[in-house]
LOBA-518368 format. One record per residue (C-alpha): residue in one letter; x, y, z; residue number from 1. Coordinates in steps of 0.2 Angstrom, whole numbers, padded with zeros to 4 digits. Layout:
residues N
[site "A" [X Y Z] NUM]
...
END
This chain:
residues 455
[site "X" [0000 0000 0000] 1]
[site "X" [0014 0012 0002] 2]
[site "X" [0018 0010 -0017] 3]
[site "X" [-0001 0014 -0020] 4]
[site "X" [0000 0030 -0009] 5]
[site "X" [0015 0035 -0017] 6]
[site "X" [0007 0034 -0035] 7]
[site "X" [-0009 0043 -0028] 8]
[site "X" [0003 0056 -0022] 9]
[site "X" [0011 0057 -0039] 10]
[site "X" [-0006 0058 -0048] 11]
[site "X" [-0012 0072 -0038] 12]
[site "X" [0005 0082 -0041] 13]
[site "X" [0001 0080 -0059] 14]
[site "X" [-0015 0089 -0055] 15]
[site "X" [-0006 0105 -0050] 16]
[site "X" [0005 0106 -0066] 17]
[site "X" [-0006 0120 -0073] 18]
[site "X" [-0003 0130 -0057] 19]
[site "X" [0015 0128 -0056] 20]
[site "X" [0021 0128 -0074] 21]
[site "X" [0018 0147 -0075] 22]
[site "X" [0026 0151 -0058] 23]
[site "X" [0042 0155 -0064] 24]
[site "X" [0037 0171 -0074] 25]
[site "X" [0033 0178 -0058] 26]
[site "X" [0048 0172 -0049] 27]
[site "X" [0062 0179 -0061] 28]
[site "X" [0067 0196 -0061] 29]
[site "X" [0065 0207 -0075] 30]
[site "X" [0079 0218 -0082] 31]
[site "X" [0075 0236 -0088] 32]
[site "X" [0087 0244 -0099] 33]
[site "X" [0081 0258 -0112] 34]
[site "X" [0094 0254 -0125] 35]
[site "X" [0090 0234 -0124] 36]
[site "X" [0071 0237 -0124] 37]
[site "X" [0072 0249 -0139] 38]
[site "X" [0082 0237 -0149] 39]
[site "X" [0070 0221 -0145] 40]
[site "X" [0055 0232 -0150] 41]
[site "X" [0064 0238 -0167] 42]
[site "X" [0068 0220 -0171] 43]
[site "X" [0051 0214 -0167] 44]
[site "X" [0042 0229 -0176] 45]
[site "X" [0041 0222 -0194] 46]
[site "X" [0037 0204 -0188] 47]
[site "X" [0023 0211 -0178] 48]
[site "X" [0016 0220 -0192] 49]
[site "X" [0018 0204 -0203] 50]
[site "X" [0008 0195 -0190] 51]
[site "X" [-0006 0208 -0191] 52]
[site "X" [-0006 0210 -0172] 53]
[site "X" [-0007 0229 -0166] 54]
[site "X" [0010 0235 -0163] 55]
[site "X" [0008 0244 -0147] 56]
[site "X" [0000 0229 -0139] 57]
[site "X" [0015 0218 -0140] 58]
[site "X" [0026 0219 -0126] 59]
[site "X" [0045 0212 -0125] 60]
[site "X" [0052 0209 -0108] 61]
[site "X" [0069 0204 -0105] 62]
[site "X" [0071 0191 -0090] 63]
[site "X" [0088 0189 -0079] 64]
[site "X" [0090 0171 -0083] 65]
[site "X" [0105 0163 -0091] 66]
[site "X" [0097 0149 -0099] 67]
[site "X" [0093 0149 -0119] 68]
[site "X" [0075 0153 -0119] 69]
[site "X" [0060 0164 -0124] 70]
[site "X" [0042 0162 -0120] 71]
[site "X" [0025 0168 -0120] 72]
[site "X" [0014 0168 -0104] 73]
[site "X" [-0002 0175 -0106] 74]
[site "X" [-0008 0192 -0115] 75]
[site "X" [0004 0198 -0129] 76]
[site "X" [0021 0198 -0120] 77]
[site "X" [0035 0189 -0125] 78]
[site "X" [0048 0185 -0112] 79]
[site "X" [0066 0185 -0118] 80]
[site "X" [0080 0177 -0107] 81]
[site "X" [0096 0186 -0106] 82]
[site "X" [0105 0169 -0110] 83]
[site "X" [0096 0169 -0126] 84]
[site "X" [0104 0186 -0131] 85]
[site "X" [0121 0180 -0126] 86]
[site "X" [0119 0164 -0136] 87]
[site "X" [0114 0173 -0151] 88]
[site "X" [0127 0179 -0164] 89]
[site "X" [0116 0190 -0174] 90]
[site "X" [0101 0201 -0173] 91]
[site "X" [0093 0190 -0187] 92]
[site "X" [0094 0175 -0175] 93]
[site "X" [0085 0184 -0161] 94]
[site "X" [0072 0189 -0174] 95]
[site "X" [0069 0170 -0179] 96]
[site "X" [0065 0166 -0161] 97]
[site "X" [0054 0182 -0160] 98]
[site "X" [0044 0177 -0176] 99]
[site "X" [0042 0160 -0168] 100]
[site "X" [0035 0167 -0151] 101]
[site "X" [0024 0179 -0161] 102]
[site "X" [0016 0162 -0167] 103]
[site "X" [0011 0157 -0151] 104]
[site "X" [0002 0173 -0147] 105]
[site "X" [-0007 0173 -0164] 106]
[site "X" [-0013 0155 -0162] 107]
[site "X" [-0019 0158 -0144] 108]
[site "X" [-0007 0144 -0138] 109]
[site "X" [-0007 0150 -0119] 110]
[site "X" [-0026 0149 -0118] 111]
[site "X" [-0026 0132 -0128] 112]
[site "X" [-0012 0126 -0115] 113]
[site "X" [-0025 0128 -0101] 114]
[site "X" [-0038 0119 -0110] 115]
[site "X" [-0026 0104 -0114] 116]
[site "X" [-0019 0104 -0096] 117]
[site "X" [-0038 0102 -0090] 118]
[site "X" [-0040 0087 -0103] 119]
[site "X" [-0024 0079 -0096] 120]
[site "X" [-0030 0082 -0078] 121]
[site "X" [-0046 0073 -0083] 122]
[site "X" [-0038 0058 -0089] 123]
[site "X" [-0028 0058 -0073] 124]
[site "X" [-0043 0060 -0061] 125]
[site "X" [-0053 0046 -0070] 126]
[site "X" [-0038 0034 -0068] 127]
[site "X" [-0035 0040 -0050] 128]
[site "X" [-0054 0037 -0046] 129]
[site "X" [-0052 0020 -0054] 130]
[site "X" [-0037 0015 -0045] 131]
[site "X" [-0044 0020 -0028] 132]
[site "X" [-0060 0010 -0031] 133]
[site "X" [-0049 -0004 -0035] 134]
[site "X" [-0039 -0002 -0020] 135]
[site "X" [-0055 -0001 -0008] 136]
[site "X" [-0060 -0017 -0016] 137]
[site "X" [-0044 -0025 -0012] 138]
[site "X" [-0036 -0026 -0029] 139]
[site "X" [-0020 -0017 -0025] 140]
[site "X" [-0011 -0022 -0042] 141]
[site "X" [-0025 -0017 -0052] 142]
[site "X" [-0026 0000 -0043] 143]
[site "X" [-0007 0003 -0046] 144]
[site "X" [-0010 -0002 -0064] 145]
[site "X" [-0024 0009 -0067] 146]
[site "X" [-0016 0025 -0060] 147]
[site "X" [0000 0022 -0069] 148]
[site "X" [-0009 0021 -0085] 149]
[site "X" [-0018 0036 -0081] 150]
[site "X" [-0002 0046 -0078] 151]
[site "X" [0006 0040 -0093] 152]
[site "X" [-0009 0044 -0105] 153]
[site "X" [-0011 0061 -0097] 154]
[site "X" [0008 0065 -0099] 155]
[site "X" [0009 0058 -0117] 156]
[site "X" [-0007 0067 -0122] 157]
[site "X" [0000 0084 -0115] 158]
[site "X" [0017 0081 -0122] 159]
[site "X" [0010 0077 -0140] 160]
[site "X" [-0001 0092 -0139] 161]
[site "X" [0014 0103 -0134] 162]
[site "X" [0025 0096 -0149] 163]
[site "X" [0011 0100 -0161] 164]
[site "X" [0010 0117 -0155] 165]
[site "X" [0028 0121 -0158] 166]
[site "X" [0029 0113 -0174] 167]
[site "X" [0015 0124 -0180] 168]
[site "X" [0022 0139 -0172] 169]
[site "X" [0038 0136 -0181] 170]
[site "X" [0028 0137 -0198] 171]
[site "X" [0019 0153 -0192] 172]
[site "X" [0035 0161 -0188] 173]
[site "X" [0043 0157 -0205] 174]
[site "X" [0027 0165 -0213] 175]
[site "X" [0031 0181 -0202] 176]
[site "X" [0049 0182 -0207] 177]
[site "X" [0043 0181 -0226] 178]
[site "X" [0030 0194 -0223] 179]
[site "X" [0042 0206 -0216] 180]
[site "X" [0056 0202 -0229] 181]
[site "X" [0067 0196 -0216] 182]
[site "X" [0078 0181 -0220] 183]
[site "X" [0075 0164 -0211] 184]
[site "X" [0094 0161 -0210] 185]
[site "X" [0094 0166 -0192] 186]
[site "X" [0080 0154 -0188] 187]
[site "X" [0090 0140 -0194] 188]
[site "X" [0106 0144 -0187] 189]
[site "X" [0099 0146 -0170] 190]
[site "X" [0090 0129 -0171] 191]
[site "X" [0107 0121 -0176] 192]
[site "X" [0114 0129 -0160] 193]
[site "X" [0099 0122 -0150] 194]
[site "X" [0103 0104 -0158] 195]
[site "X" [0122 0106 -0155] 196]
[site "X" [0117 0110 -0137] 197]
[site "X" [0106 0095 -0136] 198]
[site "X" [0120 0083 -0143] 199]
[site "X" [0133 0090 -0131] 200]
[site "X" [0121 0087 -0116] 201]
[site "X" [0118 0069 -0121] 202]
[site "X" [0101 0072 -0127] 203]
[site "X" [0096 0058 -0140] 204]
[site "X" [0091 0064 -0158] 205]
[site "X" [0083 0048 -0162] 206]
[site "X" [0064 0047 -0167] 207]
[site "X" [0059 0037 -0152] 208]
[site "X" [0066 0050 -0140] 209]
[site "X" [0054 0063 -0146] 210]
[site "X" [0039 0055 -0137] 211]
[site "X" [0045 0062 -0120] 212]
[site "X" [0048 0079 -0125] 213]
[site "X" [0039 0095 -0125] 214]
[site "X" [0047 0101 -0141] 215]
[site "X" [0050 0092 -0157] 216]
[site "X" [0068 0086 -0160] 217]
[site "X" [0079 0102 -0166] 218]
[site "X" [0086 0092 -0180] 219]
[site "X" [0068 0089 -0188] 220]
[site "X" [0063 0107 -0185] 221]
[site "X" [0079 0112 -0194] 222]
[site "X" [0075 0100 -0209] 223]
[site "X" [0057 0106 -0211] 224]
[site "X" [0061 0124 -0209] 225]
[site "X" [0076 0125 -0221] 226]
[site "X" [0066 0117 -0235] 227]
[site "X" [0053 0129 -0233] 228]
[site "X" [0063 0146 -0230] 229]
[site "X" [0077 0142 -0243] 230]
[site "X" [0063 0144 -0256] 231]
[site "X" [0057 0160 -0249] 232]
[site "X" [0062 0176 -0259] 233]
[site "X" [0069 0184 -0242] 234]
[site "X" [0082 0170 -0240] 235]
[site "X" [0096 0180 -0247] 236]
[site "X" [0092 0197 -0240] 237]
[site "X" [0106 0205 -0231] 238]
[site "X" [0106 0207 -0213] 239]
[site "X" [0101 0225 -0207] 240]
[site "X" [0119 0232 -0203] 241]
[site "X" [0113 0245 -0191] 242]
[site "X" [0102 0233 -0182] 243]
[site "X" [0117 0221 -0180] 244]
[site "X" [0128 0234 -0174] 245]
[site "X" [0115 0240 -0161] 246]
[site "X" [0114 0221 -0156] 247]
[site "X" [0132 0218 -0154] 248]
[site "X" [0133 0233 -0142] 249]
[site "X" [0118 0228 -0132] 250]
[site "X" [0124 0210 -0130] 251]
[site "X" [0141 0216 -0124] 252]
[site "X" [0132 0229 -0112] 253]
[site "X" [0122 0215 -0105] 254]
[site "X" [0137 0203 -0103] 255]
[site "X" [0147 0216 -0094] 256]
[site "X" [0132 0220 -0082] 257]
[site "X" [0128 0202 -0079] 258]
[site "X" [0144 0192 -0078] 259]
[site "X" [0157 0192 -0065] 260]
[site "X" [0171 0207 -0069] 261]
[site "X" [0184 0194 -0071] 262]
[site "X" [0176 0185 -0085] 263]
[site "X" [0171 0200 -0093] 264]
[site "X" [0188 0207 -0094] 265]
[site "X" [0195 0191 -0100] 266]
[site "X" [0183 0190 -0114] 267]
[site "X" [0185 0209 -0118] 268]
[site "X" [0203 0212 -0114] 269]
[site "X" [0210 0230 -0114] 270]
[site "X" [0218 0227 -0130] 271]
[site "X" [0200 0227 -0138] 272]
[site "X" [0197 0245 -0141] 273]
[site "X" [0180 0242 -0151] 274]
[site "X" [0164 0250 -0145] 275]
[site "X" [0156 0235 -0138] 276]
[site "X" [0172 0229 -0128] 277]
[site "X" [0173 0246 -0120] 278]
[site "X" [0154 0246 -0117] 279]
[site "X" [0156 0228 -0107] 280]
[site "X" [0172 0234 -0098] 281]
[site "X" [0164 0250 -0092] 282]
[site "X" [0151 0240 -0082] 283]
[site "X" [0164 0226 -0077] 284]
[site "X" [0174 0240 -0070] 285]
[site "X" [0160 0249 -0062] 286]
[site "X" [0154 0233 -0054] 287]
[site "X" [0172 0230 -0047] 288]
[site "X" [0171 0248 -0040] 289]
[site "X" [0186 0254 -0052] 290]
[site "X" [0178 0270 -0055] 291]
[site "X" [0191 0279 -0064] 292]
[site "X" [0193 0265 -0077] 293]
[site "X" [0175 0264 -0079] 294]
[site "X" [0174 0283 -0083] 295]
[site "X" [0189 0281 -0094] 296]
[site "X" [0180 0269 -0104] 297]
[site "X" [0164 0279 -0104] 298]
[site "X" [0173 0294 -0110] 299]
[site "X" [0181 0285 -0124] 300]
[site "X" [0163 0279 -0130] 301]
[site "X" [0157 0297 -0129] 302]
[site "X" [0174 0303 -0139] 303]
[site "X" [0167 0293 -0152] 304]
[site "X" [0149 0297 -0152] 305]
[site "X" [0146 0313 -0140] 306]
[site "X" [0127 0313 -0142] 307]
[site "X" [0123 0294 -0139] 308]
[site "X" [0111 0295 -0125] 309]
[site "X" [0115 0278 -0119] 310]
[site "X" [0133 0282 -0117] 311]
[site "X" [0129 0298 -0108] 312]
[site "X" [0117 0287 -0097] 313]
[site "X" [0132 0275 -0093] 314]
[site "X" [0143 0290 -0088] 315]
[site "X" [0129 0297 -0077] 316]
[site "X" [0126 0281 -0069] 317]
[site "X" [0144 0278 -0065] 318]
[site "X" [0146 0295 -0057] 319]
[site "X" [0128 0295 -0047] 320]
[site "X" [0132 0276 -0040] 321]
[site "X" [0150 0281 -0034] 322]
[site "X" [0144 0295 -0024] 323]
[site "X" [0146 0310 -0036] 324]
[site "X" [0128 0314 -0040] 325]
[site "X" [0132 0333 -0044] 326]
[site "X" [0143 0328 -0058] 327]
[site "X" [0131 0315 -0064] 328]
[site "X" [0118 0329 -0068] 329]
[site "X" [0126 0335 -0083] 330]
[site "X" [0127 0319 -0093] 331]
[site "X" [0110 0313 -0087] 332]
[site "X" [0100 0328 -0091] 333]
[site "X" [0108 0327 -0109] 334]
[site "X" [0103 0310 -0110] 335]
[site "X" [0085 0313 -0106] 336]
[site "X" [0085 0327 -0118] 337]
[site "X" [0093 0316 -0132] 338]
[site "X" [0081 0301 -0128] 339]
[site "X" [0065 0312 -0128] 340]
[site "X" [0064 0309 -0109] 341]
[site "X" [0064 0289 -0110] 342]
[site "X" [0055 0284 -0093] 343]
[site "X" [0070 0273 -0087] 344]
[site "X" [0083 0287 -0092] 345]
[site "X" [0072 0300 -0084] 346]
[site "X" [0071 0289 -0069] 347]
[site "X" [0089 0289 -0066] 348]
[site "X" [0091 0308 -0069] 349]
[site "X" [0077 0311 -0056] 350]
[site "X" [0087 0300 -0043] 351]
[site "X" [0102 0311 -0046] 352]
[site "X" [0092 0328 -0043] 353]
[site "X" [0086 0320 -0027] 354]
[site "X" [0103 0312 -0022] 355]
[site "X" [0111 0330 -0023] 356]
[site "X" [0101 0334 -0007] 357]
[site "X" [0098 0351 -0013] 358]
[site "X" [0080 0357 -0012] 359]
[site "X" [0082 0369 -0026] 360]
[site "X" [0083 0352 -0037] 361]
[site "X" [0067 0344 -0030] 362]
[site "X" [0055 0355 -0041] 363]
[site "X" [0063 0348 -0057] 364]
[site "X" [0065 0330 -0050] 365]
[site "X" [0047 0330 -0046] 366]
[site "X" [0042 0335 -0064] 367]
[site "X" [0054 0323 -0072] 368]
[site "X" [0048 0308 -0062] 369]
[site "X" [0030 0312 -0064] 370]
[site "X" [0033 0313 -0083] 371]
[site "X" [0043 0296 -0081] 372]
[site "X" [0029 0287 -0073] 373]
[site "X" [0015 0295 -0084] 374]
[site "X" [0023 0286 -0098] 375]
[site "X" [0028 0270 -0089] 376]
[site "X" [0018 0265 -0074] 377]
[site "X" [0028 0249 -0073] 378]
[site "X" [0043 0257 -0066] 379]
[site "X" [0045 0254 -0047] 380]
[site "X" [0061 0263 -0045] 381]
[site "X" [0054 0280 -0053] 382]
[site "X" [0039 0278 -0041] 383]
[site "X" [0050 0276 -0026] 384]
[site "X" [0060 0291 -0031] 385]
[site "X" [0045 0301 -0033] 386]
[site "X" [0038 0295 -0015] 387]
[site "X" [0055 0302 -0008] 388]
[site "X" [0052 0319 -0017] 389]
[site "X" [0034 0320 -0010] 390]
[site "X" [0040 0315 0007] 391]
[site "X" [0054 0328 0007] 392]
[site "X" [0041 0342 0002] 393]
[site "X" [0028 0335 0016] 394]
[site "X" [0015 0329 0004] 395]
[site "X" [0013 0313 0014] 396]
[site "X" [-0003 0307 0005] 397]
[site "X" [0005 0307 -0012] 398]
[site "X" [0021 0300 -0005] 399]
[site "X" [0010 0285 0001] 400]
[site "X" [0001 0284 -0016] 401]
[site "X" [0018 0282 -0024] 402]
[site "X" [0024 0270 -0011] 403]
[site "X" [0009 0260 -0015] 404]
[site "X" [0012 0259 -0034] 405]
[site "X" [0029 0253 -0031] 406]
[site "X" [0024 0239 -0017] 407]
[site "X" [0010 0233 -0028] 408]
[site "X" [0022 0230 -0042] 409]
[site "X" [0035 0222 -0030] 410]
[site "X" [0020 0209 -0025] 411]
[site "X" [0020 0217 -0008] 412]
[site "X" [0001 0218 -0007] 413]
[site "X" [-0003 0220 0011] 414]
[site "X" [0009 0236 0012] 415]
[site "X" [0002 0242 -0005] 416]
[site "X" [-0016 0241 0002] 417]
[site "X" [-0012 0250 0017] 418]
[site "X" [-0002 0264 0009] 419]
[site "X" [-0016 0266 -0004] 420]
[site "X" [-0029 0268 0009] 421]
[site "X" [-0019 0280 0018] 422]
[site "X" [-0017 0290 0003] 423]
[site "X" [-0035 0290 -0003] 424]
[site "X" [-0039 0296 0015] 425]
[site "X" [-0027 0311 0014] 426]
[site "X" [-0031 0315 -0005] 427]
[site "X" [-0043 0328 -0011] 428]
[site "X" [-0060 0319 -0014] 429]
[site "X" [-0062 0315 -0033] 430]
[site "X" [-0045 0321 -0038] 431]
[site "X" [-0035 0311 -0051] 432]
[site "X" [-0023 0305 -0037] 433]
[site "X" [-0038 0299 -0025] 434]
[site "X" [-0045 0289 -0039] 435]
[site "X" [-0029 0282 -0043] 436]
[site "X" [-0027 0277 -0025] 437]
[site "X" [-0043 0268 -0025] 438]
[site "X" [-0038 0258 -0041] 439]
[site "X" [-0021 0253 -0033] 440]
[site "X" [-0031 0248 -0017] 441]
[site "X" [-0043 0237 -0027] 442]
[site "X" [-0028 0229 -0037] 443]
[site "X" [-0019 0225 -0021] 444]
[site "X" [-0035 0218 -0013] 445]
[site "X" [-0038 0208 -0028] 446]
[site "X" [-0022 0200 -0029] 447]
[site "X" [-0022 0195 -0009] 448]
[site "X" [-0039 0186 -0013] 449]
[site "X" [-0032 0176 -0027] 450]
[site "X" [-0018 0171 -0016] 451]
[site "X" [-0029 0167 -0002] 452]
[site "X" [-0039 0156 -0014] 453]
[site "X" [-0024 0146 -0019] 454]
[site "X" [-0021 0140 -0001] 455]
END
């Protein structure tokens, strides 16, 4: 009976699959960077148009995860792992992945995933009931057989469904690349990388190995797509040189930001004076508290491109985070101007204005930060800084509202609800901020109720 109890526990665990499988999205941290987000949006724009989705409704989100992955998890948002950017050699390869993920969105696969999980759970529940019934009748072996058969059928059905989805999405991605006039070479080369990765990890490429997989074999995907894409008129289309240069820079920047400084400096030695190498080293030196070297790299980048807002942002960030906020104001103000007040860059500028501890700068900080959160409400850092400004000026109700905005995005729902209620009580009745405090309170309350329902 101990074995039977174990099987029943495993069957019950399978019932929770649909609840568990999407949790990593919430658990992983999101990376926000103005330059990288602009690049991803520009890479996706022609593909979104070819897919006939509304451009403004598709969101690209960068995830701080070193694995090679991208996924869709509800709505029209594509999550791209930092590891995928690092593994890709070209912007065209990333576009191949984005085209594939757009196929998931247009086919509504996240919704259908939920439907299929329910079907698989139905098979498991039925086998579980049969097994329990047999056990109560004293037929322990029959009970085990019923439960094991049910588990195998449920998992096989679910995996086959997922493989079919992935195969059809590959074809949809190929259509979007063709419609956008973008070569499919990158899609092919990236799938070949995945195949080589599988081989190095010891994953079998035999046909019988596909049964237990969530995705089709990479070799099969490459063969199918190559036949299709090589016939497309866009196959020989040259890569976008400007997009590729931006990709190489963003990739180096991301590497310097995420990797250990010693690894970055080994991969981008000082003898390499290219812009991507300087970009990576600047972040490595900054992480290693070697401020003079970080500033030297930033100045070398600005000598090459004085009006590059991202290089100016880098210099301002190094100065600000090394305790020199007054010196950071000029490059950050210029970066904000050149980027047309990009919310992320403006948020750092607002932080620098506050960090000077000069009350004469607080009015400008409030103006800059209010504009930043108006364009991008999902910016907890800017909300926090805005709350600091309000608190310094004695506007406690609006400081509590800004804190509530930040807390709800950080999933600290009890504190968010408390701050939203306090803000609502202190704000003018019927004012826009009063209404917003109600909205935040409703959101926090709804999230708390959802968490209670899961228990």
